[in-house]
C-alpha positions in Angstrom: 72.0 -44.1 -15.0 73.6 -47.1 -13.3 71.0 -49.4 -12.3 72.5 -52.6 -10.6 75.9 -50.9 -10.0 77.0 -50.5 -6.3 79.3 -48.2 -4.8 80.9 -48.1 -1.4 81.0 -44.6 0.4 82.4 -43.6 3.6 81.3 -40.2 4.9 80.3 -38.1 7.8 77.3 -35.5 8.2 78.7 -32.6 6.4 78.8 -33.1 2.5 77.9 -37.0 2.8 74.1 -36.7 2.7 74.1 -34.4 0.1 76.6 -36.6 -2.0 74.4 -39.7 -1.1 71.4 -38.0 -2.5 73.4 -37.1 -5.8 74.4 -40.6 -6.4 71.1 -42.3 -5.6 69.4 -39.9 -8.2 71.9 -41.1 -10.8 70.7 -44.6 -10.1 73.6 -46.1 -8.0 73.1 -48.6 -5.2 74.8 -47.2 -2.3 76.6 -48.7 1.1 77.4 -45.7 3.5 79.7 -46.5 6.3 79.5 -44.0 9.2 81.4 -44.0 12.3 78.8 -43.4 14.8 74.6 -43.9 15.0 74.2 -40.1 15.7 75.7 -39.5 12.1 73.3 -41.8 10.7 70.4 -39.6 11.6 71.5 -37.0 9.0 70.8 -40.1 6.3 67.3 -40.6 7.6 65.6 -38.6 5.0 67.1 -40.6 2.2 66.4 -44.0 3.8 62.4 -42.8 4.0 62.8 -42.1 0.0 64.4 -45.3 -1.0 64.3 -48.8 -0.2 66.9 -50.9 2.0 68.1 -52.5 -1.4 69.1 -49.0 -2.8 70.7 -47.4 0.4 72.3 -49.2 3.3 73.7 -47.7 6.4 76.5 -49.2 8.2 77.5 -48.0 11.4 81.0 -48.7 13.3 84.6 -47.6 12.8 86.9 -49.5 10.5 90.4 -50.1 11.9 92.9 -50.1 9.2 93.5 -51.5 5.8 92.7 -54.9 6.9 89.2 -54.0 8.1 88.7 -52.2 4.8 89.9 -55.3 2.8 87.5 -57.4 4.8 84.5 -55.4 3.5 85.8 -55.4 0.1 86.3 -59.3 0.1 82.6 -59.9 1.7 81.2 -57.7 -1.0 82.6 -59.9 -3.6 81.9 -63.4 -1.7 78.2 -62.5 -1.7 78.3 -61.7 -5.4 77.5 -58.0 -5.3 81.1 -56.2 -5.3 81.4 -52.7 -5.3 82.2 -50.8 -8.8 84.2 -48.1 -6.9 84.8 -46.6 -3.5 84.0 -42.9 -2.5 85.9 -41.4 0.3 83.7 -38.6 1.5 85.4 -38.2 5.2 86.7 -35.3 6.7 89.9 -33.6 5.2 91.4 -34.1 8.7 90.6 -38.0 9.2 94.3 -39.1 9.2 93.6 -42.9 9.8 90.7 -43.9 7.5 91.9 -42.5 4.1 95.4 -44.2 4.0 93.7 -47.5 4.8 91.2 -47.0 2.1 94.3 -46.5 -0.3 96.2 -49.4 0.7 93.3 -51.6 0.5 92.0 -50.5 -2.9 95.1 -50.4 -4.3 95.7 -54.1 -3.4 91.9 -54.8 -4.8 92.7 -52.8 -8.1 89.3 -50.9 -7.2 88.9 -47.5 -8.1 89.1 -45.0 -5.1 87.7 -41.4 -5.4 88.1 -38.7 -2.8 85.6 -35.9 -2.6 87.6 -32.7 -2.6 85.9 -30.1 -0.6 85.7 -26.6 -1.9 88.4 -24.3 -0.7 87.0 -21.3 0.6 88.4 -17.6 0.8 90.2 -17.2 4.2 90.5 -13.5 3.9 90.2 -12.0 7.2 91.2 -15.2 9.0 94.6 -16.2 10.4 95.9 -19.6 9.0 97.7 -21.8 11.2 100.0 -24.5 9.5 100.1 -26.6 12.6 98.2 -26.7 15.7 101.4 -25.9 17.8 101.3 -22.7 16.2 98.4 -21.7 18.4 101.3 -21.1 21.0 102.4 -18.1 19.2 99.0 -16.2 19.1 98.4 -13.9 22.1 95.5 -15.2 23.9 95.8 -14.2 27.1 92.6 -13.5 29.2 90.9 -14.1 25.9 87.7 -16.1 25.5 88.5 -18.8 22.8 86.0 -21.2 21.4 87.6 -24.4 20.1 85.9 -26.2 17.4 88.6 -28.6 16.2 87.2 -32.0 16.9 87.7 -34.1 20.2 91.1 -35.6 19.2 92.7 -32.1 19.2 91.1 -30.5 22.0 93.8 -31.5 24.7 96.7 -30.2 22.4 94.9 -27.0 21.5 94.3 -26.2 25.3 98.1 -27.2 26.0 98.9 -24.6 23.1 97.0 -21.7 24.7 97.3 -22.1 28.3 96.1 -18.5 29.3 92.9 -18.5 27.1 89.8 -18.8 28.6 88.7 -22.2 26.9 85.2 -23.1 25.7 84.3 -25.9 22.9 81.8 -27.0 20.9 82.0 -30.8 20.6 79.8 -33.7 19.0 77.0 -35.0 21.1 78.9 -38.6 21.8 80.0 -40.1 24.7 83.6 -40.3 23.1 83.6 -36.4 22.2 82.4 -35.5 25.7 85.0 -37.7 27.4 87.9 -36.0 25.3 86.5 -32.5 26.2 86.5 -33.3 30.0 90.1 -35.1 29.7 91.3 -31.8 28.1 90.2 -29.7 31.0 87.2 -28.2 29.4 84.8 -27.0 32.4 81.2 -28.2 32.0 79.7 -24.8 31.7 81.8 -24.0 28.9 81.2 -26.8 26.7 78.5 -27.4 24.2 77.5 -30.8 22.9 75.8 -30.5 19.7 75.7 -31.2 15.8 76.2 -28.4 13.8 72.9 -26.5 13.1 71.8 -26.0 9.4 72.2 -22.0 9.4 74.7 -21.8 12.7 72.2 -19.9 14.4 72.9 -22.0 17.6 76.6 -21.3 17.2 76.0 -17.9 16.8 73.9 -17.7 20.0 76.7 -19.7 22.0 79.3 -17.3 20.9 77.6 -14.3 21.9 76.2 -16.0 25.2 79.9 -16.9 26.2 81.4 -13.4 24.8 83.7 -15.3 22.8 86.4 -13.4 21.1 88.4 -15.8 19.1 87.1 -18.9 17.4 89.5 -21.9 16.3 88.2 -24.1 13.6 89.7 -26.3 11.0 90.3 -25.3 7.4 88.0 -28.2 6.3 86.4 -26.3 3.4 82.6 -26.9 2.7 79.6 -26.4 5.0 81.2 -26.4 8.3 84.1 -23.9 7.7 81.6 -21.5 5.8 79.3 -21.9 9.1 82.1 -20.7 11.4 83.2 -17.8 8.9 79.7 -16.8 8.9 79.7 -16.8 13.0 82.8 -15.0 13.2 81.5 -12.1 10.8 78.1 -11.8 12.5 79.8 -11.7 16.2 83.1 -9.8 15.2 85.3 -12.5 16.4 88.6 -13.2 15.4 88.9 -16.6 13.3 91.8 -18.9 13.4 92.0 -21.8 10.9 94.2 -24.6 11.3 95.3 -25.5 8.0 94.1 -28.4 5.9 96.4 -31.4 5.7 97.8 -32.2 1.9 95.7 -34.8 0.1 97.2 -38.1 -0.2 98.7 -38.8 -3.8 97.6 -42.4 -3.7 93.9 -41.5 -4.3 92.3 -39.1 -6.9 90.7 -36.1 -5.3 88.0 -34.5 -7.1 85.2 -31.8 -6.6 81.7 -33.1 -6.9 81.0 -32.4 -10.5 84.4 -34.0 -11.5 83.8 -37.1 -9.3 80.4 -37.6 -11.0 81.9 -37.3 -14.0 84.6 -39.8 -13.1 82.1 -42.3 -11.9 80.0 -42.3 -15.2 83.5 -42.5 -17.2 84.4 -45.9 -15.2 81.0 -47.4 -15.8 81.2 -46.4 -19.6 84.7 -48.0 -19.9 83.8 -51.1 -18.2 80.6 -51.5 -20.3 83.0 -51.3 -23.4 85.6 -54.2 -22.1 
């Protein structure tokens, strides 16, 4: 147990709540940074079970390594530094992870990244890059885009002859991105992933979706879209996961927890 030790975790709503629960159970104090207040709702059951001294939620995007360094410095100046930083952000989050690597290296602070489980992609078509979508025959096909708001415009541009539909997060920014990409309001669903993907299954059937495009993110979300495609007999296209950065230590859940235990044990012998 690590009473008194504090971690800083950056996460979303996929594996984040599960990992936070594991860390709290092991005695850590935890500060979790989330991009939006909507994402914080997924952590509400944990807040009900732990005092604010054990779990603190901080909402707001971090703009680069300097912003990360400022958080680390503030913790030190308050006399409550972090023992380590845990990066449990989305595998396709291409901005925050490099910023964490740079700031943690400068501060000589351990940085551990949660490695999401790689799923069996049998039966799916894996696209190395989003522009490979242009090589897939989608003329007249009802296509569901589940790739995140930032990539919607590019996905639409690379599949001009498809009938586009999209599932996006229920945030103003995501809605703006979807409309700017040319999605028609009647072909747009703003919602968070349902636990068993029953809502997504109903949407696919209602819209008559023939092909689903999602990201090869591993974990619960990719598994959910695989289930939907199997239930509804849809073709599944997976946008290949980016390579992990060599500057951070990427570990599966069990390995990450063991590594944190080891860091504290080593510190105790110094």
